[in-house]
N, C-alpha and C positions, 0 to 999 in steps of 0.2 A: 709679633702681632701688635698692631697699633691700637690705640684706644678706639678709633673709628671702627676698625674691624670687629672689636669686641661687641660694640653696640649692634652691628649688623647681624651678629649671631643671635642676639636677643629678640630681633624683630619678629621671627616666626613664632616664638613662644608668646610674645606680647599679643600677636594677632589671635592666638589660640586661647589667651587668658590664662596662661600656665606659668607666669613668672611670680616669684615671691615679691614681697613688698619692697625689699632693697633693690632688686633688679629692676622692678617696674619704676620705682622712683628715679633711679639713675638714668634709665632710658628716656623717661619723660622729660627729665632735665636736659638731656642731650637734644631731644626733639624740639624743646622750647628754645634752645639756642639758635634754631633756624637752619638745621642741616638739611638741605634739599634732597640729598641722596637717600638718607634714612627715611624721610617723610614719604618719598615716592615708593621706596621698598615696602614700607608698612601698608600703604594703600594697596599695592599689588598683592601682598601677602594676605590681606583681608579678603580680597576678591577671590583668590584661589581657594582659601579656606571655605568661603561661602559656596563655591562650586563643588567642592569635595563633599559637602553635606548632601548634595543631590546624587552624586555618583556612588558613594560608599553605601554598602548594605547596612540595615539597622543593626546596631551593636551597642552593648552596654560598655561604658568606659571602665578601665581598670581601677582597682582600688587606689593604686598609687597616683594615677592622674586625677581621680576624684578628690583625694586628699589635698593634692597640690592646688587644684582650682579653688577648693573651699578656703584654704589658707590665704590665697590671693584675694578672694572676695572679702574675707574678714579684715585683712590688713588694709584693704582699699577703702573700707567703710569710713574710717576716720579722716581720710584725706581726700574726700570726694571733690571738694572745691578746687584744690590745687591740681588734681588730675584732670578736671574738666577744662580748666584754663589751658593746661598743657596740651590737651587733646585738640582744642580749638586752634591753637597756634600751629600744632603739628599738621592739621588738615589744611590750613591756609598757606603753608609753605610751598615753595617751588616743587615740581614733580620731575624726577629723573632717576631711573634705575631699571633693573630687570628682575623677572621672576626667578627665585632661587631654583636651581636644578633639581633639588630633592622633591620640590612640589610638582614640577613637570614629570619627574620619574613616577611619582605616586599616581598622577592622573593617567599616564600612559599605561602603567601596570593594571589599573582598574579596567581601562578600555580593552586591553589585550585579553584579560581574563574573561570579560563579558563576551567578546567576539569568539574566543576559543570555546566557551561553554555553548554558545549558540550553534557553532559549527559541529560540535560533538553531538548535540541533541538532534540536529537534522540528519547527521550521518547515521546515528543509531536508528532513527525513524525509517530511513531508507533501507538499512540493513534488515530491520524487522519486516518491512513490507516485502522485500525481496525473498526472505525466508518463507513468509506466508504464501506468496505466489508459487514458490517452488514446491512447497508442501501440498498446495491445492492441485498443482499439475501432477505431482506424484500420485496423489489419491485418485485423480481422474484416470490416469493411465492404468493404475492397478485395477480400478473398477472395469475398465474396458477389457483388460486381459482376463479378468475373472469371467466376464460375460462371454468372451470368445471361447474360453475353455469350457464353459457350460454348454454352449451351442455345439462345440466340437464333440463333447461327450454324447450329447443327444443324437447327433448325426451318426457317430460310430455305432451307437446302440441300435438305431433304426436300420442301418445298413447290414448289421450282423445278426440281429435277432431273428430267429426262425418265425416268429409271429408276424413279422413285417410282410406285406404283400407288395410285389412289384407290379407296376402299371406302366405300360408303354403308351405314350400319348403321341399318336402318329400325325404327321402333317398332311394337310389337304393338297399341298404342292409337293410332288415327289422330289423336287430339288432342294427342299428344305430339310434340315436335320430333325430327328425325332427328339422328344423330351421324355425322360423317364422319371417316375415317381415311386418312392418307397413309402407305403402307408403302414404305420404302427398304431394299433388301437389306442395306446396310452400316450405315446411320445409325439405323435403328429405325423406330418408328411414332409419328406425331404425330396425336393425337385432338383434334377440335374440335367444338363445339356452341354453340348460342345459345338463350337463353330456356328453359334447363333448370330443372325444379323441384328443390328441395332434397329429398333423401331424408328420410323421416320416421323416427321412433323411433331416432335416432342411428345410422342405417345409412349405408353408403357405396356408391358405384358401383364395380363391379369388371369389368375386361375379361377375356374368356376366349378362348383360341384353340382352335377345334374341329378336331381332326385328321381327315384323310381316311380313315385306317385304320379299318375297321369294328370297333366295340366299344371303341375307344380312348377314354380319359377326357379331358374338357376340360382344357386346360392353364391354370392360374391365371396371371394377368398383373397389370397395373397397377391400383392402387386410387386412386380420385379422387372429387371432388365439385365441383359448380359453385360459383362465387363469389357474392357478394351480388347481382350483376346477372344471374345465371343463365348465365354464360359458362364454357365449358370450353376449355382449351388446355393439353393435357398431353403431355409427351414420354415415350414408352414405350421404354426402352432394352432391349437384348439380346433381340430377338425371335428366333424360329428362323431360322437362316441360309437354309434352303430354304423359300421361301414356298409352293412347290407342294405341300408336305406338309400345308398348312392349307386347309380347305375353307370356313371361315367365322369371323367374329368375332362375339362375343356379349357383352352387358352385362347384369348382374344387380344386384339390391340385396342386399348382404351385411352382416353385423354389422361394427362398427367394427374395423378392422385387416385385414379381408378373410378369405377362407376358402380352404382347400385344395381343396374340392369345392363346386360350386354348392349353395346351400341354398334357392334359389327358381327359378321358371321365368324364363328370360331375357325381359327387357322390350324389348331391342333385338337384332336379328340381321341380319348382312350377309354375303352369300355372296361368296367370292373366285373369280371366273371365270378 
């Protein structure tokens, strides 16, 4: 190794202020001699060290580095004039060199760590969001299944309980199918039908309870429509507690959403004996 190479190895430590008094004096004497390569290398080392201060996370220096820097500062206090003149000559010299590879490696490592950490954080956020969405979907599906099971139990109870009363709701047109209703005093009314035509003009079917009281208005009830196969299976909750106050069930075609009062003549009517 030549004397010139030895000085090149001291330049990074000089830029960091980590040389002892003898090393610092030797390097400054070499720089004062007008070595353009070393002067350029020192300038670039100082630039990289300055940039590293912004890239690196806050950290306390080790005790070893702290002691070495303090020794350098104390040794430098007595020869400030010579150091200043050497530094001025050093900065005024010709400029030619390259940034040491170890400094580039440090910068690249910091950038890679930062990018990887950002990518990991975003990936974790996406994973958590995905798990939350999946959990919400599972809960929604479970609630729907529980609701369907509850309705199925009510339907089975109404259809099999001896306290339920069967009501045949007959069509005004003999070519139309009939509608059947099973009325349970506590569980409600279950309406069924087969091969029902779909109401036209965006209308729906609405069930009405016709009171026995003379002059009383029909009570609006459940709104429904057949499925693609013409099947009806509808649970009507909260009917009147006293079935004896109702003399008939009727079904009309009404605008979407239903009506408070019938807007057409009933197409199906079934008396309650």
